[in-house]
Kinemage of the C-alpha trace (Angstrom):
@kinemage 1
@onewidth
@group {chain A} dominant
@subgroup {mainchain}
@vectorlist {calphas} color= white
{ca met a 1} P -19.698 33.406 -5.257
{ca phe a 2} L -15.555 32.817 -5.969
{ca ser a 3} L -15.772 33.416 -9.386
{ca arg a 4} L -12.274 33.654 -9.958
{ca tyr a 5} L -12.167 29.691 -10.292
{ca arg a 6} L -14.497 29.862 -13.028
{ca lys a 7} L -13.223 29.996 -16.578
{ca glu a 8} L -13.685 33.028 -18.899
{ca gln a 9} L -16.510 33.058 -21.033
{ca asn a 10} L -19.566 33.672 -22.735
{ca ala a 11} L -22.433 32.816 -19.845
{ca thr a 12} L -23.396 28.826 -20.967
{ca pro a 13} L -26.806 27.400 -19.997
{ca val a 14} L -27.066 24.884 -17.383
{ca thr a 15} L -28.375 21.954 -19.460
{ca ala a 16} L -30.417 18.766 -18.936
{ca pro a 17} L -28.724 15.987 -17.852
{ca arg a 18} L -28.324 13.260 -20.501
{ca ala a 19} L -28.212 9.940 -21.046
{ca ala a 20} L -25.204 8.371 -19.435
{ca ala a 21} L -23.558 5.103 -18.360
{ca ser a 22} L -24.598 3.541 -15.097
{ca ala a 23} L -22.514 5.057 -12.351
{ca pro a 24} L -21.653 4.657 -8.616
{ca ala a 25} L -24.295 4.027 -6.330
{ca met a 26} L -24.732 6.953 -4.161
{ca pro a 27} L -26.526 7.638 -0.594
{ca ala a 28} L -30.081 7.516 -0.330
{ca val a 29} L -31.358 11.442 -1.027
{ca ala a 30} L -34.991 12.468 -1.137
{ca ala a 31} L -37.185 10.700 -3.944
{ca thr a 32} L -37.404 13.608 -6.720
{ca asn a 33} L -40.437 12.088 -8.107
{ca ala a 34} L -42.595 11.238 -4.485
{ca ala a 35} L -45.036 13.862 -5.321
{ca ala a 36} L -46.164 11.445 -8.752
{ca gln a 37} L -46.008 8.189 -6.854
{ca val a 38} L -48.457 9.437 -4.143
{ca gln a 39} L -51.019 10.096 -6.900
{ca arg a 40} L -50.200 6.661 -8.678
{ca lys a 41} L -53.568 4.185 -8.482
{ca gln a 42} L -53.427 1.900 -5.917
{ca pro a 43} L -52.552 -1.237 -7.193
{ca ser a 44} L -55.480 -4.300 -6.835
{ca ala a 45} L -55.507 -7.463 -5.329
{ca gln a 46} L -54.478 -9.188 -8.631
{ca gln a 47} L -51.486 -7.040 -8.791
{ca ser a 48} L -50.005 -7.689 -5.160
{ca ala a 49} L -47.263 -9.843 -6.178
{ca pro a 50} L -45.352 -6.808 -8.793
{ca ala a 51} L -46.754 -4.196 -6.037
{ca gln a 52} L -43.964 -6.461 -3.683
{ca ala a 53} L -41.468 -5.684 -6.272
{ca ala a 54} L -42.288 -2.012 -6.800
{ca pro a 55} L -40.036 -0.438 -4.253
{ca gln a 56} L -37.408 -2.054 -5.828
{ca asp a 57} L -38.071 -0.876 -9.568
{ca arg a 58} L -38.784 2.813 -7.948
{ca glu a 59} L -35.209 2.552 -6.022
{ca lys a 60} L -33.114 1.249 -9.125
{ca arg a 61} L -35.081 4.291 -11.147
{ca arg a 62} L -34.177 6.544 -8.371
{ca met a 63} L -30.327 5.639 -8.289
{ca lys a 64} L -30.461 5.783 -12.039
{ca lys a 65} L -31.894 9.103 -11.953
{ca ile a 66} L -29.378 10.196 -8.900
{ca ser a 67} L -26.163 8.823 -10.801
{ca asp a 68} L -27.309 10.575 -14.088
{ca leu a 69} L -27.455 14.031 -11.865
{ca lys a 70} L -24.117 13.423 -10.848
{ca leu a 71} L -22.486 12.897 -14.252
{ca glu a 72} L -24.220 16.184 -15.661
{ca leu a 73} L -22.707 17.857 -12.105
{ca his a 74} L -19.355 16.970 -12.778
{ca lys a 75} L -19.563 17.655 -16.325
{ca gln a 76} L -21.042 21.145 -15.307
{ca leu a 77} L -17.388 21.604 -13.037
{ca leu a 78} L -15.169 20.440 -15.881
{ca glu a 79} L -16.523 23.151 -18.208
{ca gln a 80} L -17.077 26.238 -15.496
{ca leu a 81} L -14.023 25.361 -13.518
{ca asn a 82} L -10.766 26.391 -14.404
{ca leu a 83} L -8.764 23.884 -13.337
{ca ser a 84} L -5.417 25.414 -13.977
{ca ala a 85} L -6.597 28.096 -11.398
{ca ile a 86} L -7.877 26.059 -8.531
{ca glu a 87} L -4.532 24.050 -8.153
{ca asn a 88} L -3.420 26.789 -5.913
{ca ala a 89} L -7.284 27.345 -4.561
{ca ser a 90} L -7.787 26.453 -0.487
{ca glu a 91} L -10.086 23.536 0.230
{ca arg a 92} L -12.809 25.798 2.005
{ca asp a 93} L -12.906 28.382 -1.405
{ca leu a 94} L -13.201 24.995 -3.752
{ca arg a 95} L -15.608 23.216 -1.903
{ca thr a 96} L -17.553 26.720 -1.891
{ca glu a 97} L -17.402 27.435 -5.457
{ca ile a 98} L -18.319 23.645 -6.016
{ca ala a 99} L -21.378 23.752 -3.765
{ca gln a 100} L -22.659 26.777 -5.611
{ca ile a 101} L -22.315 25.476 -9.001
{ca ala a 102} L -24.002 22.591 -8.028
{ca ser a 103} L -26.805 24.774 -6.246
{ca glu a 104} L -27.369 26.134 -9.827
{ca val a 105} L -27.344 22.642 -11.661
{ca leu a 106} L -30.237 21.260 -8.796
{ca ala a 107} L -32.136 24.186 -9.159
{ca glu a 108} L -32.364 24.141 -13.092
{ca gln a 109} L -33.646 20.935 -12.816
{ca gly a 110} L -36.264 21.240 -9.817
{ca val a 111} L -34.098 18.448 -7.700
{ca val a 112} L -34.603 18.960 -4.054
{ca leu a 113} L -31.943 17.461 -1.511
{ca asn a 114} L -32.174 17.187 2.363
{ca lys a 115} L -29.191 19.301 4.059
{ca asp a 116} L -26.989 15.369 4.457
{ca asp a 117} L -27.756 14.137 0.563
{ca arg a 118} L -26.450 17.668 -0.377
{ca arg a 119} L -23.717 17.693 1.550
{ca ile a 120} L -22.350 14.327 0.624
{ca leu a 121} L -23.074 15.378 -2.810
{ca asn a 122} L -20.939 18.025 -2.395
{ca asp a 123} L -18.181 15.962 -1.066
{ca glu a 124} L -18.322 13.333 -3.533
{ca leu a 125} L -18.019 16.318 -6.168
{ca phe a 126} L -15.137 17.702 -4.424
{ca asp a 127} L -13.270 14.351 -4.592
{ca glu a 128} L -13.573 14.335 -8.473
{ca val a 129} L -12.072 17.460 -8.948
{ca arg a 130} L -9.132 17.550 -6.538
{ca gly a 131} L -9.134 14.056 -4.762
{ca leu a 132} L -9.193 10.500 -6.093
{ca gly a 133} L -13.169 10.011 -6.958
{ca pro a 134} L -14.741 6.733 -5.393
{ca leu a 135} L -11.350 5.757 -3.765
{ca glu a 136} L -11.416 8.979 -1.543
{ca pro a 137} L -13.540 7.745 1.221
{ca leu a 138} L -12.299 4.294 1.167
{ca leu a 139} L -8.111 5.908 1.630
{ca lys a 140} L -9.607 7.974 4.619
{ca asp a 141} L -11.059 5.021 6.251
{ca glu a 142} L -8.546 3.833 8.933
{ca thr a 143} L -9.712 0.303 9.319
{ca ile a 144} L -8.992 -0.163 5.951
{ca asn a 145} L -5.399 -1.855 5.056
{ca asp a 146} L -5.934 -2.731 1.177
{ca ile a 147} L -8.150 -1.572 -1.580
{ca leu a 148} L -8.220 -4.103 -4.492
{ca val a 149} L -9.979 -2.819 -7.542
{ca asn a 150} L -11.108 -5.542 -9.919
{ca gly a 151} L -12.855 -3.582 -12.858
{ca pro a 152} L -14.949 -0.342 -12.393
{ca lys a 153} L -17.658 -2.030 -10.386
{ca arg a 154} L -15.977 -4.763 -8.445
{ca ile a 155} L -13.957 -2.892 -5.448
{ca phe a 156} L -12.471 -5.156 -2.331
{ca ile a 157} L -11.266 -3.924 0.709
{ca glu a 158} L -9.382 -5.707 3.799
{ca arg a 159} L -10.162 -5.026 7.006
{ca ala a 160} L -8.281 -7.033 9.806
{ca gly a 161} L -6.640 -9.477 6.819
{ca lys a 162} L -10.194 -10.720 5.864
{ca leu a 163} L -11.148 -9.419 1.892
{ca glu a 164} L -14.479 -8.334 1.301
{ca leu a 165} L -17.045 -6.355 -1.505
{ca ser a 166} L -17.394 -2.815 -0.962
{ca asn a 167} L -20.390 -0.966 -2.091
{ca val a 168} L -18.172 1.976 -3.821
{ca thr a 169} L -18.178 1.679 -7.827
{ca phe a 170} L -16.745 3.778 -11.026
{ca arg a 171} L -18.826 5.074 -13.283
{ca asp a 172} L -17.095 2.928 -16.074
{ca glu a 173} L -13.977 2.319 -17.700
{ca lys a 174} L -13.443 5.704 -18.362
{ca his a 175} L -13.546 6.856 -15.157
{ca leu a 176} L -11.086 4.174 -13.504
{ca leu a 177} L -8.438 5.036 -16.103
{ca arg a 178} L -8.783 8.729 -15.215
{ca ile a 179} L -8.387 8.087 -11.749
{ca ile a 180} L -5.179 6.179 -12.675
{ca asp a 181} L -3.439 8.572 -15.111
{ca lys a 182} L -4.120 11.063 -12.214
{ca ile a 183} L -2.338 9.224 -9.662
{ca val a 184} L 0.897 7.571 -12.199
{ca ser a 185} L 1.375 11.497 -13.616
{ca ala a 186} L 1.578 12.843 -10.202
{ca val a 187} L 4.548 11.311 -9.907
{ca gly a 188} L 5.777 11.180 -13.344
{ca arg a 189} L 5.210 7.847 -14.245
{ca arg a 190} L 2.759 6.860 -17.328
{ca val a 191} L 0.704 3.983 -17.906
{ca asp a 192} L -1.211 3.082 -21.268
{ca glu a 193} L -1.288 0.523 -24.202
{ca ser a 194} L 2.240 0.456 -25.062
{ca asn a 195} L 3.212 0.298 -21.002
{ca pro a 196} L 0.558 -1.296 -19.439
{ca tyr a 197} L 1.587 -1.801 -15.943
{ca val a 198} L 3.149 0.510 -13.225
{ca asp a 199} L 4.371 0.997 -9.468
{ca ala a 200} L 3.655 4.428 -7.664
{ca arg a 201} L 2.646 5.921 -4.586
{ca leu a 202} L -0.103 8.242 -3.407
{ca gln a 203} L 0.720 11.617 -1.266
{ca asp a 204} L 0.665 9.697 1.759
{ca gly a 205} L 3.314 7.160 0.898
{ca ser a 206} L 0.524 4.473 0.290
{ca arg a 207} L 1.816 1.874 -2.113
{ca phe a 208} L -0.188 1.724 -6.155
{ca asn a 209} L 0.122 -0.648 -8.173
{ca ala a 210} L -2.151 -0.696 -11.636
{ca met a 211} L -2.589 -2.797 -14.792
{ca val a 212} L -5.081 -1.600 -17.908
{ca gly a 213} L -5.943 -3.441 -21.317
{ca pro a 214} L -5.112 -5.073 -23.152
{ca ile a 215} L -3.646 -7.126 -20.355
{ca ala a 216} L -6.867 -6.257 -17.731
{ca val a 217} L -9.124 -8.319 -19.504
{ca asp a 218} L -11.993 -7.318 -17.908
{ca gly a 219} L -11.067 -3.834 -16.858
{ca ser a 220} L -8.242 -1.903 -15.142
{ca leu a 221} L -6.630 -3.975 -12.386
{ca val a 222} L -5.321 -1.623 -9.269
{ca ser a 223} L -3.849 -2.394 -5.680
{ca ile a 224} L -3.383 -0.279 -3.154
{ca arg a 225} L -1.590 -0.949 0.002
{ca lys a 226} L -2.637 1.569 2.735
{ca phe a 227} L 0.530 3.001 4.882
{ca lys a 228} L -0.830 4.339 8.237
{ca lys a 229} L -0.080 7.490 9.053
{ca asp a 230} L 0.919 6.957 12.178
{ca lys a 231} L 3.990 4.770 11.624
{ca leu a 232} L 4.112 1.516 13.709
{ca gly a 233} L 7.573 0.950 16.129
{ca ile a 234} L 8.675 -1.515 17.775
{ca asp a 235} L 6.433 -0.882 20.839
{ca glu a 236} L 3.327 -0.670 18.937
{ca leu a 237} L 4.355 -4.418 17.183
{ca val a 238} L 4.762 -5.738 20.454
{ca asn a 239} L 1.372 -4.567 21.521
{ca phe a 240} L -0.103 -6.236 18.687
{ca gly a 241} L 1.256 -9.222 18.924
{ca ala a 242} L 3.512 -9.513 16.192
{ca phe a 243} L 7.100 -10.465 17.953
{ca ser a 244} L 7.842 -10.692 21.894
{ca glu a 245} L 10.002 -8.011 24.304
{ca glu a 246} L 12.437 -10.640 24.098
{ca met a 247} L 12.762 -10.943 20.715
{ca ala a 248} L 13.126 -6.847 20.335
{ca ala a 249} L 15.674 -6.688 22.825
{ca tyr a 250} L 17.526 -8.953 20.495
{ca leu a 251} L 16.862 -7.119 17.567
{ca gln a 252} L 18.000 -3.861 19.015
{ca ala a 253} L 21.018 -5.268 19.931
{ca ala a 254} L 21.713 -6.778 16.625
{ca val a 255} L 20.367 -3.778 14.529
{ca ala a 256} L 22.035 -1.442 16.760
{ca cys a 257} L 25.588 -3.564 16.464
{ca arg a 258} L 25.230 -2.831 13.015
{ca leu a 259} L 24.441 -6.692 11.536
{ca asn a 260} L 23.778 -6.958 8.079
{ca val a 261} L 19.600 -7.720 8.332
{ca ile a 262} L 17.243 -8.959 5.840
{ca val a 263} L 13.868 -9.117 6.290
{ca ser a 264} L 11.691 -12.227 4.454
{ca gly a 265} L 8.487 -12.988 3.582
{ca gly a 266} L 5.365 -13.286 1.805
{ca thr a 267} L 3.122 -10.473 -0.101
{ca gly a 268} L 1.435 -8.767 2.503
{ca ser a 269} L 3.397 -10.047 5.453
{ca gly a 270} L 4.285 -6.904 6.895
{ca lys a 271} L 8.113 -7.024 5.414
{ca thr a 272} L 8.200 -3.000 4.905
{ca thr a 273} L 6.727 -2.223 8.025
{ca thr a 274} L 9.191 -4.542 10.214
{ca leu a 275} L 12.339 -2.744 8.087
{ca asn a 276} L 10.572 0.538 9.620
{ca ala a 277} L 10.246 -0.796 12.866
{ca leu a 278} L 14.194 -2.405 12.973
{ca ser a 279} L 15.507 1.121 11.285
{ca ser a 280} L 14.461 3.187 14.648
{ca phe a 281} L 17.198 1.925 16.225
{ca ile a 282} L 20.069 3.162 14.005
{ca ala a 283} L 21.717 5.778 16.007
{ca asp a 284} L 20.171 9.447 14.617
{ca asn a 285} L 24.398 10.132 14.039
{ca glu a 286} L 24.555 7.649 10.903
{ca arg a 287} L 24.400 8.359 7.438
{ca ile a 288} L 21.667 6.139 5.455
{ca leu a 289} L 20.876 5.888 1.925
{ca thr a 290} L 17.672 4.582 1.191
{ca ile a 291} L 16.874 2.535 -2.548
{ca glu a 292} L 13.348 1.544 -3.326
{ca asp a 293} L 11.612 1.267 -6.827
{ca thr a 294} L 8.791 3.365 -5.306
{ca ala a 295} L 9.601 5.221 -2.520
{ca glu a 296} L 7.576 3.451 0.924
{ca leu a 297} L 10.097 3.648 3.569
{ca gln a 298} L 9.447 6.121 6.586
{ca leu a 299} L 12.659 6.633 8.551
{ca gln a 300} L 12.855 8.805 11.211
{ca gln a 301} L 16.491 9.704 11.342
{ca thr a 302} L 18.297 13.394 10.637
{ca his a 303} L 20.950 12.155 7.730
{ca val a 304} L 18.288 10.025 5.546
{ca gly a 305} L 18.911 10.528 1.566
{ca arg a 306} L 16.068 8.783 -0.356
{ca met a 307} L 15.997 7.144 -3.982
{ca glu a 308} L 13.543 6.417 -6.247
{ca ser a 309} L 14.376 3.811 -9.716
{ca arg a 310} L 12.873 5.460 -12.378
{ca pro a 311} L 11.524 3.833 -15.521
{ca ala a 312} L 12.107 4.340 -19.650
{ca asn a 313} L 10.351 6.724 -20.748
{ca val a 314} L 7.921 6.681 -23.940
{ca glu a 315} L 11.009 6.141 -26.414
{ca gly a 316} L 12.770 3.259 -23.992
{ca lys a 317} L 15.736 5.881 -22.715
{ca gly a 318} L 16.410 7.334 -19.723
{ca ala a 319} L 16.088 4.444 -16.923
{ca val a 320} L 17.555 4.199 -13.402
{ca ser a 321} L 17.444 1.240 -12.182
{ca gln a 322} L 18.275 0.015 -8.238
{ca arg a 323} L 21.283 -1.186 -9.199
{ca asp a 324} L 22.595 1.956 -10.770
{ca cys a 325} L 21.458 3.791 -7.456
{ca leu a 326} L 23.351 1.450 -5.115
{ca arg a 327} L 26.051 1.994 -7.323
{ca asn a 328} L 26.045 5.349 -6.979
{ca ala a 329} L 25.020 5.352 -3.342
{ca leu a 330} L 28.289 3.517 -2.573
{ca arg a 331} L 30.560 6.991 -3.691
{ca met a 332} L 28.107 8.954 -1.189
{ca arg a 333} L 29.638 8.493 2.057
{ca pro a 334} L 27.104 5.840 3.683
{ca asp a 335} L 27.163 4.475 6.987
{ca arg a 336} L 23.845 2.249 5.947
{ca ile a 337} L 22.419 1.177 3.002
{ca ile a 338} L 18.589 0.369 2.875
{ca val a 339} L 17.504 -1.341 -0.033
{ca gly a 340} L 13.452 -1.279 -0.185
{ca glu a 341} L 13.581 -4.716 -1.882
{ca thr a 342} L 15.883 -6.844 -3.765
{ca arg a 343} L 14.743 -8.752 -6.492
{ca gly a 344} L 16.785 -8.734 -9.442
{ca glu a 345} L 21.054 -7.579 -10.114
{ca glu a 346} L 21.054 -5.485 -7.149
{ca val a 347} L 21.625 -8.067 -5.282
{ca ile a 348} L 25.166 -8.469 -6.627
{ca asp a 349} L 26.249 -4.562 -5.600
{ca met a 350} L 24.033 -5.441 -2.258
{ca leu a 351} L 26.007 -8.523 -1.007
{ca gln a 352} L 29.514 -6.053 -2.037
{ca ala a 353} L 28.491 -3.479 -0.028
{ca met a 354} L 27.565 -5.368 3.014
{ca asn a 355} L 31.109 -7.095 2.772
{ca thr a 356} L 33.182 -3.902 2.104
{ca gly a 357} L 32.279 -1.858 5.286
{ca his a 358} L 28.806 -0.797 4.889
{ca asp a 359} L 27.661 -3.308 7.648
{ca gly a 360} L 24.463 -2.520 9.481
{ca ser a 361} L 22.494 -2.442 5.947
{ca met a 362} L 19.613 -3.629 5.438
{ca thr a 363} L 16.642 -5.050 2.584
{ca thr a 364} L 13.844 -7.086 2.156
{ca ile a 365} L 13.611 -10.048 -0.005
{ca his a 366} L 10.266 -12.528 -0.818
{ca ala a 367} L 10.813 -16.018 0.311
{ca asn a 368} L 8.692 -18.197 2.384
{ca ser a 369} L 11.783 -19.170 5.507
{ca ser a 370} L 14.735 -17.974 6.314
{ca arg a 371} L 16.766 -21.089 4.050
{ca asp a 372} L 14.615 -20.157 1.255
{ca ala a 373} L 15.832 -16.204 1.469
{ca val a 374} L 19.582 -17.806 1.415
{ca ser a 375} L 18.814 -19.817 -2.042
{ca arg a 376} L 17.007 -16.521 -3.326
{ca leu a 377} L 19.882 -15.017 -2.982
{ca glu a 378} L 21.750 -17.236 -4.972
{ca asn a 379} L 19.239 -17.742 -7.676
{ca met a 380} L 19.252 -13.826 -8.031
{ca val a 381} L 23.389 -13.811 -8.400
{ca ala a 382} L 22.349 -16.979 -11.239
{ca met a 383} L 19.988 -15.129 -12.971
{ca ala a 384} L 22.081 -11.959 -13.245
{ca gly a 385} L 24.547 -13.620 -15.493
{ca ile a 386} L 27.427 -14.169 -12.868
{ca glu a 387} L 29.044 -17.271 -13.135
{ca met a 388} L 30.903 -17.634 -9.626
{ca pro a 389} L 31.350 -21.258 -8.546
{ca leu a 390} L 29.057 -22.415 -5.991
{ca arg a 391} L 30.759 -22.818 -2.656
{ca ala a 392} L 32.525 -18.914 -3.358
{ca leu a 393} L 29.201 -17.606 -3.963
{ca arg a 394} L 27.851 -19.361 -0.652
{ca ser a 395} L 30.704 -17.606 1.035
{ca gln a 396} L 30.466 -14.753 0.041
{ca val a 397} L 26.169 -14.569 1.334
{ca ser a 398} L 27.345 -16.469 4.098
{ca ser a 399} L 29.751 -13.301 4.711
{ca ala a 400} L 27.505 -10.840 4.039
{ca val a 401} L 24.254 -11.866 5.542
{ca asn a 402} L 23.649 -12.088 9.381
{ca leu a 403} L 20.479 -12.358 10.314
{ca val a 404} L 17.206 -13.367 8.657
{ca val a 405} L 14.191 -11.931 10.174
{ca gln a 406} L 11.135 -14.125 8.530
{ca ala a 407} L 7.620 -12.532 8.730
{ca ser a 408} L 4.327 -14.486 7.629
{ca arg a 409} L 0.967 -13.642 7.916
{ca leu a 410} L -1.323 -16.508 9.007
{ca gln a 411} L -4.377 -17.549 7.669
{ca asp a 412} L -6.548 -15.697 9.862
{ca gly a 413} L -4.732 -12.472 8.882
{ca ser a 414} L -2.669 -11.627 11.552
{ca arg a 415} L 1.151 -10.809 10.886
{ca arg a 416} L 4.022 -12.567 13.060
{ca met a 417} L 7.493 -12.471 13.240
{ca val a 418} L 7.662 -16.244 12.944
{ca ser a 419} L 11.423 -16.393 12.838
{ca ile a 420} L 14.700 -14.934 13.875
{ca thr a 421} L 17.661 -16.785 12.024
{ca glu a 422} L 21.468 -16.218 12.257
{ca ile a 423} L 23.593 -17.371 9.283
{ca thr a 424} L 26.994 -18.639 10.990
{ca gly a 425} L 29.246 -19.543 8.370
{ca met a 426} L 29.655 -22.397 5.812
{ca glu a 427} L 29.809 -26.093 7.093
{ca gly a 428} L 31.455 -27.423 3.950
{ca asp a 429} L 29.462 -26.151 0.854
{ca val a 430} L 26.192 -25.449 2.763
{ca ile a 431} L 25.997 -22.218 4.662
{ca ser a 432} L 25.012 -23.075 8.308
{ca met a 433} L 21.939 -21.397 10.038
{ca gln a 434} L 20.443 -21.364 13.783
{ca glu a 435} L 17.374 -20.879 14.801
{ca val a 436} L 17.358 -18.006 17.701
{ca phe a 437} L 13.402 -17.349 18.116
{ca arg a 438} L 10.089 -19.134 16.377
{ca tyr a 439} L 6.527 -18.826 17.092
{ca gln a 440} L 5.195 -21.967 17.877
{ca arg a 441} L 1.724 -22.814 16.912
{ca thr a 442} L -0.358 -24.539 19.402
{ca gly a 443} L -4.022 -24.497 18.030
{ca leu a 444} L -6.685 -22.909 16.272
{ca gln a 445} L -9.863 -21.569 17.951
{ca pro a 446} L -13.306 -22.178 16.798
{ca asp a 447} L -13.715 -18.964 14.995
{ca gly a 448} L -10.773 -19.497 12.970
{ca lys a 449} L -8.016 -17.883 15.104
{ca ile a 450} L -4.527 -19.431 15.401
{ca glu a 451} L -3.233 -20.065 19.284
{ca gly a 452} L 0.407 -19.552 19.635
{ca his a 453} L 3.114 -17.716 21.464
{ca phe a 454} L 7.148 -16.495 21.151
{ca thr a 455} L 9.374 -18.915 22.346
{ca ala a 456} L 13.229 -18.419 22.056
{ca cys a 457} L 14.962 -21.864 20.685
{ca gly a 458} L 17.093 -22.765 23.396
{ca val a 459} L 20.501 -21.651 21.518
{ca arg a 460} L 22.605 -18.738 22.364
{ca ser a 461} L 22.891 -16.370 20.072
{ca ala a 462} L 26.534 -16.290 18.006
{ca tyr a 463} L 27.108 -12.507 17.984
{ca ala a 464} L 26.571 -12.584 22.055
{ca glu a 465} L 30.342 -11.221 22.594
{ca arg a 466} L 29.520 -8.875 19.561
{ca phe a 467} L 26.589 -7.552 22.065
{ca arg a 468} L 28.613 -7.208 24.544
{ca gln a 469} L 31.229 -5.193 23.137
{ca trp a 470} L 28.765 -2.894 21.592
{ca gly a 471} L 27.354 -2.364 25.268
{ca tyr a 472} L 24.108 -4.934 24.713
{ca asp a 473} L 25.122 -7.596 27.187
{ca leu a 474} L 21.665 -9.334 26.829
{ca pro a 475} L 20.601 -11.881 29.637
{ca ser a 476} L 20.966 -15.299 28.975
{ca ser a 477} L 17.330 -16.026 30.446
{ca ile a 478} L 16.346 -14.681 26.784
{ca tyr a 479} L 17.422 -17.754 25.006
{ca glu a 480} L 15.759 -19.913 26.746
{ca pro a 481} L 12.588 -21.479 25.763
{ca thr a 482} L 9.191 -20.831 27.325
{ca gly a 483} L 6.040 -22.992 27.111
{ca glu a 484} L 5.696 -25.577 24.710
{ca phe a 485} L 8.722 -26.071 22.691
{ca tyr a 486} L 9.417 -28.670 20.131
């Protein structure tokens, strides 16, 4: 026994399970009332219809009993374990202690489980104490990209771009709120009725967002965007079909030659993944500062300074915005500034940085096309309360931004870099742009999968001379259209 993890208390007898709210369904276990079932009287011919429903009723009763048992076991763990001591406990010791307490409760109640079912039960109890409860199996599943919780009883997952309802549930709303609070408190944030929504991150860097009542009407809403442990590089994205080798060569030259890049796209289109991949082309001897609302970027360079904004405290004070971080970053001698997502007044300082010697900076923005991305920059400047003539504003944007990379999530769930567009200057009062590469859709397969190919648009890059001067003399053949182009 590893009794050093138990509380110092008088011997407390293990109590019988109490009635509890419905809990998450558990894997199949040995039925505890098997002997009673054998002794039951066989149904008569007149009872044939109820006999067909009997197995389902027995299964419901069994699962209800198992749910009550798990609830009681978790209660016993909270009562007997010294929560402050187990923070530094090794996983092996803690699992042994949990298994011992579970065995005591099972023996007291006369419940017999086989080896596999006992292991599954102990794993779930460990997840409740040390992990994130019912979410742990989903977080460990590498095939799952998103976890979406619509109240305690409906948890959806995304695999290969398709949503499906999982069989995982929380015990009740209190159980779900406890897990939410455990996540947000770990990163120094809070969520309650006065502050009903929060952005946070998990230990592995996955993106977490939650909204609780009274704003969430039918139970708390949670969304988790999982990040792969192995960061996707350019080669992996090319193999997955996110873009072509010619586009990769062009982007390498663009980033290495310090063009200012905006990655635009809709929700879940792969903007952050693309930004991470593009950052791999930055030289290791450059000083990079990243600014994010929730730290998600995973840069591999040696000289990286990461900053994260902070919301206000309970008294409404102490907030640090992305704009505050960006202003301070300009005084920290950065070679490049990377803003995780530009969505507000920080756009002003971002454009100023791009125009005043911090070339090679990058950011993401929500937009449906390259032209929309430029329009959104103009709108965000206007919403920040800056009164500037439209022509002067567009001139500022056209001189600050060199390249817009448009990412998109297609209806079959696949993610593609559908367009690479250069901003070449001003023509009158309009920002002039030219598309260099695009994803050309050609059809739709019977199973719903989109057919298409990447192609150049037949336009030579406006920065070809700059590429050559920096040692990236791209062949003219990469700008020639391939396949059907229209």
